[in-house]
C-alpha positions in Angstrom: -19.9 15.4 1.6 -18.1 13.3 3.8 -14.4 13.6 4.8 -13.9 10.2 2.7 -14.6 11.6 -0.7 -14.1 9.4 -3.8 -11.7 11.7 -5.5 -9.4 11.6 -2.4 -9.2 7.9 -2.4 -6.6 5.2 -3.3 -7.9 1.7 -3.8 -5.6 -1.4 -3.1 -6.7 -4.8 -4.9 -5.7 -7.6 -2.6 -6.6 -11.3 -3.4 -6.5 -12.9 0.1 -8.8 -11.4 2.7 -6.7 -12.1 5.5 -3.8 -10.4 3.6 -6.1 -7.4 3.1 -7.1 -7.2 6.7 -3.3 -6.7 7.6 -2.9 -3.9 5.1 -6.0 -2.3 6.6 -4.5 -2.4 10.1 -1.3 -1.4 8.9 -2.5 1.8 7.1 -5.5 2.6 9.8 -2.7 3.6 12.3 -2.3 6.9 10.3 -5.3 7.4 8.3 -8.8 6.5 7.5 -9.0 3.0 5.9 -11.9 0.9 4.7 -11.9 -2.9 3.7 -14.5 -3.5 0.9 -15.1 -7.4 0.1 -17.1 -8.9 -2.8 -16.8 -12.6 -3.4 -13.0 -12.9 -5.0 -12.0 -9.4 -4.5 -10.9 -7.6 -1.5 -10.2 -3.6 -1.8 -8.5 -1.6 0.8 -9.2 2.0 0.3 -7.6 4.6 2.0 -7.9 8.5 1.8 -5.1 10.8 0.7 -4.4 13.9 2.7 -3.7 17.4 1.3 0.0 17.3 1.7 2.0 17.3 -1.3 3.9 14.1 -0.5 1.2 12.2 0.9 0.9 9.9 -2.1 4.5 9.2 -2.1 4.4 8.3 1.6 1.3 6.0 1.0 3.1 4.3 -1.7 6.3 3.8 -0.1 4.4 2.2 3.0 2.4 -0.2 0.6 5.3 -1.0 -1.2 7.2 -2.0 2.0 4.4 -3.9 2.9 4.3 -5.7 -0.2 7.8 -6.8 0.0 7.2 -8.1 3.9 4.1 -10.2 2.7 6.1 -11.3 -0.4 3.3 -10.4 -2.7 5.7 -8.9 -5.5 2.9 -6.8 -6.7 -0.7 -5.2 -6.2 -2.9 -3.2 -8.5 -4.1 -0.2 -7.4 -6.7 2.6 -8.8 -6.0 6.1 -8.4 -7.9 8.9 -10.2 -9.7 6.5 -12.4 -6.5 4.7 -13.7 -5.1 1.1 -12.6 -1.5 1.0 -11.7 0.7 -1.9 -10.5 2.6 -1.4 -7.5 6.0 -3.7 -7.6 8.2 -4.9 -4.5 10.7 -7.3 -3.7 12.6 -9.5 -5.9 10.3 -11.2 -8.0 12.1 -13.5 -10.8 9.8 -12.5 -13.8 11.9 -14.5 -16.3 10.9 -17.8 -14.6 7.9 -19.6 -16.0 5.4 -21.4 -13.3 4.7 -24.0 -15.8 8.3 -25.0 -16.5 9.0 -27.1 -13.5 6.0 -29.2 -14.5 6.3 -29.4 -18.1 8.1 -32.3 -20.0 9.8 -30.4 -22.4 13.4 -29.9 -22.8 15.3 -26.7 -21.9 15.4 -26.1 -25.8 11.6 -26.3 -26.1 9.0 -24.2 -24.8 5.3 -25.0 -24.2 3.2 -24.3 -27.2 -0.3 -22.4 -26.8 -3.2 -24.4 -27.6 
């Protein structure tokens, strides 16, 4: 087996290719990283080291990057489970359609 085995990896989903490249470069300074692109999906894959705090260090690095990029959140895959890593000051209570809607403040858009 190679040094880049599946069970020792974390996969981060990044929608924009240029943004995924920036994450790849950032993480690549300290660890092995690969960028996989498939149509609308970019996955930045990185290895986990054997240290007990490596996952925490990695997630803090990505969390700081998410905030710097103003992404609010990214999904990641670890041990066959999908998680969401959030950072920054997203306003989850606002609705993106409210500005373009013709409803009054007392009304809400109805589902079709």
